[in-house]
MARKOLLUM-996440 format. One line per field, with one value per residue (C-alpha): residue number from 1; residue in one letter; x, y, z. Coordinates in Angstrom, 1 decimal, always signed. Layout:
MARKOLLUM-996440
n	NUM/... $
res	A/... $
east	X/... $
north	Y/... $
up	Z/... $
//
This chain:
MARKOLLUM-996440
n	1/2/3/4/5/6/7/8/9/10/11/12/13/14/15/16/17/18/19/20/21/22/23/24/25/26/27/28/29/30/31/32/33/34/35/36/37/38/39/40/41/42/43/44/45/46/47/48/49/50/51/52/53/54/55/56/57/58/59/60/61/62/63/64/65/66/67/68/69/70/71/72/73/74/75/76/77/78/79/80/81/82/83/84/85/86/87/88/89/90/91/92/93/94/95/96/97/98/99/100/101/102/103/104/105/106/107/108/109/110/111/112/113/114/115/116/117/118/119/120/121/122/123/124/125/126/127/128/129/130/131/132/133/134/135/136/137/138/139/140/141/142/143/144/145/146/147/148/149/150/151/152/153/154/155/156/157/158/159/160/161/162/163/164/165/166/167/168/169/170/171/172/173/174/175/176/177/178/179/180/181/182/183/184/185/186/187/188/189/190/191/192/193/194/195/196/197/198/199/200/201/202/203/204/205/206/207/208/209/210/211/212/213/214/215/216/217/218/219/220/221/222/223/224/225/226/227/228/229/230/231/232/233/234/235/236/237/238/239/240/241/242/243/244/245/246/247/248/249/250/251/252/253/254/255/256/257/258/259/260/261/262/263/264/265/266/267/268/269/270/271/272/273/274/275/276/277/278/279/280/281/282/283/284/285/286/287/288/289/290/291/292/293/294/295/296/297/298/299/300/301/302/303/304/305/306/307/308/309/310/311/312/313/314/315/316/317/318/319/320/321/322/323/324/325/326/327/328/329/330/331/332/333/334/335/336/337/338/339/340/341/342/343/344/345/346/347/348/349/350/351/352/353/354/355/356/357/358/359/360/361/362/363/364/365/366/367/368/369/370/371/372/373/374/375/376/377/378/379/380/381/382/383/384/385/386/387/388/389/390/391/392/393/394/395/396/397/398/399/400/401/402/403/404/405/406/407/408/409/410/411/412/413/414/415/416/417/418/419/420/421/422/423/424/425/426/427/428/429/430/431/432/433/434/435/436/437/438/439/440/441/442/443/444/445/446/447/448/449/450/451/452/453/454/455/456/457/458/459/460/461/462/463/464/465/466/467/468/469/470/471/472 $
res	M/K/I/K/A/Q/L/A/M/V/L/N/L/D/K/C/L/G/C/H/T/C/S/I/P/C/K/N/V/W/T/N/R/K/G/A/E/Y/M/W/F/N/D/V/E/T/K/P/G/I/G/Y/P/K/K/W/E/N/Q/D/V/H/K/G/G/W/V/L/Q/G/R/Q/L/S/L/R/A/G/N/K/A/R/R/L/A/G/I/F/H/N/P/D/L/P/T/I/D/E/Y/Y/E/P/W/T/Y/D/Y/E/K/L/V/S/G/P/G/K/K/H/Q/P/S/L/R/P/R/S/Q/L/N/D/A/S/M/E/I/N/W/G/P/N/W/E/D/D/L/A/G/V/C/E/T/G/V/H/D/V/N/F/K/G/I/D/H/S/I/Y/L/K/F/Q/R/V/F/L/L/Y/L/P/R/L/C/E/Q/C/L/N/P/A/C/V/A/S/C/P/S/G/A/L/Y/K/R/D/E/D/G/I/V/L/V/D/Q/E/R/C/R/G/W/R/F/C/V/S/G/C/P/Y/K/K/T/Y/F/N/W/K/T/G/R/A/E/K/C/L/F/C/Y/P/R/T/E/A/G/L/P/T/L/C/A/H/S/C/V/G/R/I/R/Y/I/G/V/L/L/Y/D/A/D/R/I/R/E/A/A/A/A/S/D/A/A/S/V/Y/P/A/H/L/D/I/M/L/D/P/H/D/P/K/I/A/A/E/A/G/R/Q/G/I/P/E/N/Y/L/A/A/A/R/R/S/P/V/Y/R/L/I/K/E/W/R/L/A/L/P/L/H/P/E/F/R/T/L/P/M/V/W/Y/V/P/P/L/S/P/A/N/P/A/V/N/A/A/G/P/L/D/G/I/D/A/L/R/I/P/V/R/Y/L/A/N/L/L/T/A/G/D/E/E/P/V/R/L/A/L/K/R/L/A/A/L/R/A/Y/M/R/S/I/R/L/G/P/A/A/G/G/S/V/L/D/A/V/G/L/D/T/R/A/A/E/D/M/Y/R/L/L/A/L/A/Y/H/S/E/R/F/V/L/P/T/V/G/R/S/D/E/A/S/A/Y/I/E/Q/G/S/C/G/Y/P/R $
east	-10.4/-9.0/-10.9/-9.2/-10.3/-8.1/-8.4/-7.7/-7.6/-8.4/-7.1/-8.8/-5.9/-8.4/-9.1/-5.7/-4.7/-1.1/-1.6/+0.3/-2.3/-2.3/+1.4/+1.5/-0.7/+1.0/+4.4/+3.4/+1.9/+4.1/+7.6/+8.2/+11.0/+14.8/+16.0/+12.8/+13.3/+13.7/+10.8/+7.5/+5.1/+2.8/+4.2/+2.9/+5.0/+4.7/+4.9/+6.8/+9.8/+12.0/+10.2/+11.2/+13.7/+15.4/+14.5/+12.4/+10.6/+13.7/+14.3/+17.4/+18.9/+17.1/+16.4/+13.0/+10.0/+9.7/+10.8/+9.5/+12.2/+10.7/+7.5/+8.8/+8.8/+12.1/+13.1/+14.7/+17.5/+18.6/+18.6/+19.4/+23.1/+23.5/+21.6/+23.6/+26.8/+25.7/+24.1/+26.7/+26.7/+23.5/+24.5/+20.9/+20.1/+19.2/+21.6/+20.4/+21.2/+18.7/+16.0/+17.3/+19.4/+16.8/+17.5/+16.3/+17.2/+18.5/+15.4/+16.7/+19.0/+16.0/+14.8/+17.9/+20.4/+21.4/+19.7/+21.1/+20.8/+19.9/+17.2/+18.5/+18.9/+19.3/+21.5/+20.1/+21.6/+21.6/+19.3/+21.8/+25.0/+24.0/+26.5/+25.9/+24.8/+23.7/+20.2/+20.3/+17.2/+14.0/+10.9/+9.0/+11.9/+10.1/+6.8/+4.9/+7.5/+10.4/+13.5/+11.6/+13.8/+16.7/+15.0/+12.1/+14.4/+15.1/+11.4/+10.9/+7.2/+8.4/+9.2/+8.1/+7.5/+9.8/+10.2/+11.8/+8.4/+6.6/+9.2/+8.9/+6.9/+4.2/+3.5/+4.5/+1.9/+1.5/-0.2/+0.1/+0.8/+0.2/+2.0/+1.9/+2.6/+0.7/-0.2/+0.6/-0.9/+2.5/+4.8/+8.5/+9.5/+8.1/+9.9/+13.2/+13.5/+16.1/+14.7/+11.0/+10.2/+7.7/+4.3/+0.9/-2.0/-4.5/-7.6/-7.2/-4.0/-2.0/+1.8/+3.6/+7.2/+7.7/+10.1/+11.2/+12.4/+13.8/+17.6/+18.2/+19.4/+17.4/+16.7/+13.0/+14.0/+15.7/+13.2/+10.2/+9.9/+7.8/+10.5/+8.0/+9.9/+12.5/+15.4/+15.5/+19.1/+18.5/+16.7/+18.4/+14.9/+12.8/+9.6/+6.8/+3.2/+0.8/-2.3/-3.3/-4.6/-5.4/-7.9/-9.2/-9.8/-12.2/-13.9/-12.1/-10.2/-6.4/-5.0/-4.1/-7.6/-9.3/-7.4/-7.6/-8.9/-9.8/-11.7/-9.8/-9.5/-11.7/-11.2/-13.0/-12.8/-12.1/-12.4/-9.8/-8.7/-5.4/-4.8/-4.4/-1.9/+1.1/-0.8/-1.7/+1.7/+3.4/+1.3/+3.1/+3.9/+3.8/+0.7/-1.2/-0.7/-3.4/-6.2/-5.0/-5.0/-8.7/-9.6/-8.6/-10.9/-14.2/-17.8/-19.1/-22.7/-22.4/-24.3/-21.9/-18.8/-20.4/-21.4/-17.9/-16.3/-18.4/-17.4/-13.8/-14.1/-14.6/-16.7/-20.2/-19.3/-16.4/-18.8/-21.3/-18.5/-17.3/-20.8/-20.8/-17.2/-16.5/-13.2/-14.8/-17.0/-14.2/-11.7/-13.8/-17.3/-16.6/-12.9/-12.0/-9.1/-5.8/-2.8/+0.5/+3.2/+1.7/+4.9/+6.6/+4.3/+3.6/-0.2/-0.6/-3.8/-3.6/-5.1/-5.5/-8.2/-6.2/-6.6/-8.8/-6.7/-8.2/-10.1/-8.6/-10.1/-9.0/-10.9/-14.0/-14.0/-13.5/-16.1/-15.7/-14.8/-12.8/-10.6/-8.9/-5.6/-5.7/-5.6/-2.6/-1.3/-0.3/-2.2/+1.0/+2.5/-0.5/-0.3/+3.4/+2.5/-0.6/-0.9/+2.6/+2.2/-1.2/-3.2/-6.6/-7.5/-6.4/-8.5/-11.5/-11.2/-10.7/-13.5/-15.9/-14.9/-15.3/-18.7/-19.8/-18.7/-20.6/-23.7/-23.9/-23.2/-26.0/-28.4/-27.4/-26.9/-28.9/-29.8/-30.0/-27.5/-29.5/-27.8/-25.9/-22.7/-22.9/-23.8/-20.5/-18.5/-20.7/-22.5/-26.2/-27.8/-28.0/-24.3/-23.5/-25.6/-23.9/-20.4/-21.2/-22.4/-19.4/-16.8/-18.4/-20.9/-20.3/-20.5/-17.8/-19.6/-19.8/-16.2/-14.9/-16.6/-14.5/-15.6/-14.6/-12.4/-13.1/-10.2/-10.9/-7.9/-7.3/-4.7/-2.2/-2.0/+1.1/+2.7/+2.2/+3.4/+6.8/+5.4/+2.7/+4.5/+5.1/+8.6/+8.9 $
north	-25.3/-24.0/-20.9/-18.3/-14.9/-11.8/-8.3/-5.9/-2.1/+0.2/+3.8/+6.3/+8.4/+10.9/+12.1/+12.0/+15.4/+14.6/+15.8/+12.9/+12.7/+8.9/+8.7/+10.5/+8.3/+5.2/+6.6/+7.7/+4.3/+1.7/+3.2/+5.7/+3.6/+3.5/+1.8/+2.5/+6.2/+5.9/+3.5/+4.7/+1.8/+4.3/+7.0/+9.3/+9.8/+12.3/+11.0/+11.4/+10.6/+7.9/+7.5/+6.1/+4.4/+5.7/+3.9/+1.2/+0.4/-0.4/-4.1/-4.1/-2.3/-3.8/-7.4/-7.7/-9.8/-12.7/-13.5/-16.1/-18.5/-20.9/-22.0/-21.6/-18.7/-17.7/-15.0/-12.2/-12.2/-15.6/-19.1/-20.4/-20.8/-17.1/-15.9/-18.2/-16.8/-13.3/-14.1/-12.0/-9.2/-8.8/-6.9/-6.0/-4.4/-0.7/+1.5/+4.0/+6.8/+5.3/+5.6/+8.7/+9.3/+10.3/+13.5/+15.6/+19.0/+19.9/+21.7/+22.0/+24.8/+26.9/+26.6/+26.6/+28.6/+32.1/+35.2/+36.3/+39.4/+37.3/+34.7/+31.3/+28.5/+24.8/+22.3/+18.9/+16.0/+12.4/+10.0/+7.2/+8.6/+12.0/+13.7/+17.0/+16.3/+17.8/+16.8/+15.4/+13.2/+12.4/+10.2/+12.8/+14.7/+14.9/+16.2/+18.3/+17.6/+19.1/+18.3/+16.4/+17.9/+15.9/+12.8/+12.4/+11.2/+8.0/+7.2/+3.8/+4.6/+6.8/+3.6/+4.1/+7.9/+10.8/+12.1/+15.3/+16.4/+15.8/+17.2/+20.7/+23.3/+23.5/+19.7/+18.5/+16.5/+15.4/+12.6/+11.4/+7.7/+6.6/+3.3/+0.6/-3.1/-4.8/-8.0/-10.0/-13.4/-14.5/-12.5/-12.5/-11.4/-14.6/-16.8/-14.9/-15.4/-18.1/-18.4/-18.8/-15.8/-14.2/-15.8/-15.0/-15.3/-17.9/-16.1/-12.8/-13.0/-10.3/-10.8/-10.6/-11.1/-13.6/-11.6/-14.7/-16.5/-13.5/-13.6/-10.3/-11.7/-8.9/-10.9/-10.0/-6.3/-6.9/-9.5/-7.2/-5.3/-2.6/-2.1/-2.2/-4.5/-2.8/-3.7/-2.4/-1.7/-1.5/-4.9/-6.7/-7.8/-7.1/-5.1/-4.3/-3.0/-5.0/-3.8/-2.6/-6.1/-5.4/-2.8/-4.9/-7.8/-5.6/-4.4/-1.1/+0.3/+0.7/+4.0/+5.3/+4.6/+6.0/+9.3/+9.9/+13.4/+12.8/+9.5/+7.8/+4.4/+1.4/-1.9/-5.2/-8.9/-10.8/-14.5/-16.2/-19.6/-20.3/-23.3/-21.0/-18.5/-20.1/-20.2/-16.5/-15.4/-17.4/-15.9/-16.1/-12.3/-9.5/-7.9/-11.2/-11.2/-8.6/-10.6/-13.8/-12.1/-11.1/-14.6/-16.2/-13.8/-15.6/-14.2/-14.1/-13.8/-17.2/-19.7/-22.6/-20.5/-19.5/-23.1/-24.4/-21.6/-22.5/-26.1/-25.1/-23.2/-19.6/-18.0/-16.8/-13.2/-13.2/-14.4/-11.7/-9.1/-10.4/-9.9/-6.3/-5.6/-2.3/-3.5/-6.4/-4.0/-1.6/-4.3/-7.1/-5.8/-2.3/-2.8/+0.6/-0.4/-1.8/-3.4/-1.6/-3.1/-6.5/-7.4/-8.0/-11.2/-11.0/-10.5/-7.4/-6.8/-3.0/-1.6/+1.9/+3.7/+5.7/+9.5/+11.2/+14.3/+17.8/+18.3/+20.7/+22.3/+19.4/+16.9/+19.0/+19.3/+15.6/+14.5/+12.5/+9.2/+10.3/+12.7/+10.2/+10.5/+14.3/+14.1/+15.7/+12.4/+10.1/+6.9/+5.1/+6.3/+5.0/+1.7/+1.3/+2.1/-0.1/-2.7/-3.6/-1.4/-2.7/+0.5/-1.1/-1.7/+1.8/+3.2/+1.3/+2.6/+6.2/+6.0/+4.7/+7.5/+10.1/+8.6/+8.7/+12.3/+13.3/+11.4/+12.9/+16.4/+16.1/+15.1/+18.0/+20.7/+19.3/+18.5/+14.8/+12.7/+9.5/+6.2/+6.5/+7.6/+4.8/+2.2/+3.0/+1.8/-1.1/+0.5/+1.0/+3.7/+1.5/+0.8/+4.5/+5.5/+2.9/+4.0/+7.6/+6.8/+4.7/+7.1/+10.4/+9.9/+6.6/+6.5/+5.1/+1.8/+1.5/+2.2/-0.1/-3.5/-5.6/-8.7/-9.1/-12.0/-14.0/-15.3/-18.4/-18.0/-14.4/-15.4/-16.4/-12.9/-11.9/-15.3/-15.0/-11.3/-11.9/-14.2/-12.0/-8.9/-7.0/-6.7/-7.7 $
up	-3.3/+0.0/+1.0/+3.2/+4.5/+4.1/+5.5/+2.6/+2.1/-0.7/-1.0/-3.2/-4.6/-6.1/-2.6/-0.9/+0.5/+1.2/+4.8/+6.4/+9.1/+8.6/+9.3/+12.6/+14.8/+13.3/+14.2/+17.7/+18.6/+16.9/+16.2/+19.0/+20.5/+20.4/+17.3/+15.4/+14.8/+11.0/+10.6/+9.1/+8.8/+6.9/+4.8/+2.1/-1.0/-3.8/-7.3/-9.5/-7.3/-6.0/-2.6/+0.8/+0.9/-2.2/-5.4/-3.6/-6.8/-8.7/-8.1/-10.3/-7.3/-4.3/-5.6/-3.9/-4.7/-7.1/-10.7/-13.1/-14.2/-16.7/-15.0/-11.5/-9.1/-7.5/-5.2/-7.1/-4.5/-5.7/-4.5/-0.9/-1.7/-2.8/+0.2/+2.6/+1.1/+2.1/+5.5/+7.4/+4.8/+2.7/-0.4/-1.3/+2.0/+1.9/+3.9/+6.5/+4.1/+1.6/+4.3/+6.2/+9.3/+12.0/+13.8/+16.6/+18.2/+21.7/+22.8/+26.3/+25.1/+24.3/+27.9/+30.0/+27.8/+28.7/+27.3/+23.9/+21.7/+18.6/+18.1/+19.1/+16.6/+17.0/+15.1/+14.2/+16.1/+15.0/+16.9/+16.1/+17.6/+19.0/+16.8/+14.9/+11.3/+8.1/+6.9/+3.4/+3.1/+4.9/+4.7/+2.7/+1.2/-2.1/-0.6/-3.1/-5.8/-3.9/-5.9/-8.6/-11.3/-9.8/-8.4/-11.0/-13.7/-11.6/-11.2/-12.8/-13.6/-16.4/-18.4/-21.9/-21.3/-22.1/-18.6/-19.7/-21.0/-17.8/-15.5/-17.1/-15.1/-17.7/-17.9/-14.4/-12.5/-8.9/-7.0/-3.5/-2.8/+0.8/+1.5/+4.1/+4.3/+1.5/+3.6/+0.5/-0.4/-1.6/+0.7/-0.4/+3.1/+4.6/+2.0/+2.5/+6.3/+7.1/+10.7/+9.7/+11.9/+9.6/+9.1/+7.7/+10.2/+9.3/+10.4/+8.6/+6.5/+8.4/+8.1/+11.4/+12.8/+15.6/+17.7/+19.6/+16.5/+14.6/+14.6/+12.7/+9.4/+7.6/+4.5/+5.0/+4.6/+1.3/+0.2/+0.5/-2.8/-1.1/+1.6/+4.5/+6.8/+8.9/+11.2/+14.8/+15.4/+19.2/+19.6/+16.7/+15.4/+12.4/+12.7/+10.4/+10.1/+12.2/+10.3/+13.8/+14.5/+18.2/+16.8/+13.8/+16.0/+18.0/+14.8/+14.7/+11.6/+11.6/+13.0/+9.5/+8.2/+11.3/+11.3/+7.5/+6.9/+3.3/+4.1/+1.3/+3.0/+2.9/+4.8/+4.5/+4.1/+0.9/+0.3/-1.9/-3.1/-1.4/-3.7/-6.7/-5.2/-6.9/-10.2/-10.0/-9.0/-11.7/-14.6/-17.9/-18.1/-15.6/-17.1/-16.6/-12.8/-12.1/-13.9/-12.4/-9.0/-9.6/-10.6/-7.2/-5.3/-4.6/-4.7/-1.1/-2.4/-4.1/-1.9/-2.9/-1.9/+1.4/+2.2/+1.4/+3.4/+6.4/+6.1/+6.0/+9.2/+8.1/+10.9/+10.0/+11.0/+8.5/+5.8/+6.7/+6.6/+3.2/+1.8/+3.0/+2.1/+0.4/-0.9/-2.8/-4.6/-5.5/-6.5/-8.1/-8.8/-10.2/-11.1/-9.8/-7.5/-8.8/-7.1/-6.5/-8.8/-9.5/-11.4/-8.1/-8.0/-4.2/-4.8/-2.6/-0.7/-0.4/-3.6/-5.1/-7.0/-9.7/-9.5/-12.1/-12.9/-12.8/-16.1/-18.6/-21.7/-23.9/-21.7/-21.7/-25.4/-26.0/-23.4/-20.2/-21.9/-24.9/-23.0/-20.7/-22.7/-22.3/-18.5/-16.8/-15.3/-18.2/-18.3/-19.1/-15.8/-13.8/-15.7/-14.8/-11.2/-10.8/-13.6/-14.8/-17.8/-19.0/-19.8/-20.3/-16.7/-15.8/-18.7/-17.6/-14.0/-15.1/-17.6/-15.0/-12.6/-15.4/-16.4/-12.7/-12.4/-15.6/-14.6/-11.1/-12.4/-14.9/-12.1/-9.9/-12.5/-15.5/-18.1/-17.1/-19.1/-18.8/-18.8/-22.1/-20.5/-18.0/-20.6/-22.5/-19.5/-18.5/-15.6/-14.8/-12.7/-9.6/-9.7/-10.3/-7.3/-5.1/-6.3/-5.6/-2.1/-1.3/-2.8/-1.6/+1.2/+2.9/+6.7/+8.9/+9.2/+5.4/+4.7/+7.4/+7.7/+10.1/+11.9/+15.6/+16.7/+19.8/+21.9/+24.0/+26.2/+27.2/+29.8/+27.1/+25.5/+27.5/+27.0/+23.2/+23.1/+21.5/+18.8/+17.5/+16.3/+19.5/+20.9/+24.5 $
//
């Protein structure tokens, strides 16, 4: 058993406001440079829809992630010979139109232009070539279901569902999906890079790009199934989310988490068995990847695990953080959070609590547990999004959320429901109270439990700048 520590994040989709407040500080700090105008390390998509870039979830188009061939994992993009043949022209690479052509406006005309009888207007100008352009797509083009009648039919999460029913005005549903780099345990971007420029940090599992080694082949862009690795056309290098490691090393949350208005994000440490990554990623069928992923996560409260982790060099402050980790409770203990598209077999470490749709009369009539199938968002859709089509983990998470809601409402409004509604979903009153506090009332220090990292040689920070994710 080889024990490693991993920083992980959980997002509670039930509380996301779709305000994009998480995206703005990330954009202002990390991608406000020439060549990075189209990059959004963090974006918020509206589902149903095809997202940013277009159809990123459809790996028949983009060839990202892994596939199981026999008992062996292989990159979906093909073997080394196929990739070498396309090294100067990658046929699986998204085009700029699939992201969007970034634009700006000539604001100087408003200030220095002559007086006019009519209100002035500005034409959009491309940030790539400064030419006048027509805006046809953007990073949140589908915000609040804009154009869903046209793009929704291409949403792969409607697999096994008649999309025509749920795209009608009377039955349409909406959920916000904030996305960032998944910091995967089995990252396809790392395996795809011919130069070996991408690597996973040993101390916290953050995936970074060595800017000195990157040669701009862009196989990491097509290899990532979540399309969260980008190419900077100005520097000729790949760039991606750093998980704000200069902040997390100091015990501070990422910018997206810190600025979140809805307080939907949780960050903590997980311990896992690195020797079993291949076994979990190569589960026999796509629906088995999620339970296999859960199995390699280790219990930090187990004295034997803690002792072995200490012997293998895991710092004591990491072990203490793992024992207080909110993400461990949400993912492993309570089984509320689920991984995004586990069928990609990258073992992502950004997980999501599925949204409990607004209750309707059918739900109220059936009760909090029996009315799950009457919710506005189809369980099948959430299963395609979060558990490779397996509906049971989604049902369990939704039933536990519904049971928690019913139990806490009975305490506040009466009559008290007792523990029967909790017993039906495998919870007790102590667990329900802990869940309620973490999901609704938790302080900043409870939602973000991050160990600090000590650096023995501070003088080397500038020397190492190009190799640890920052462009020089």
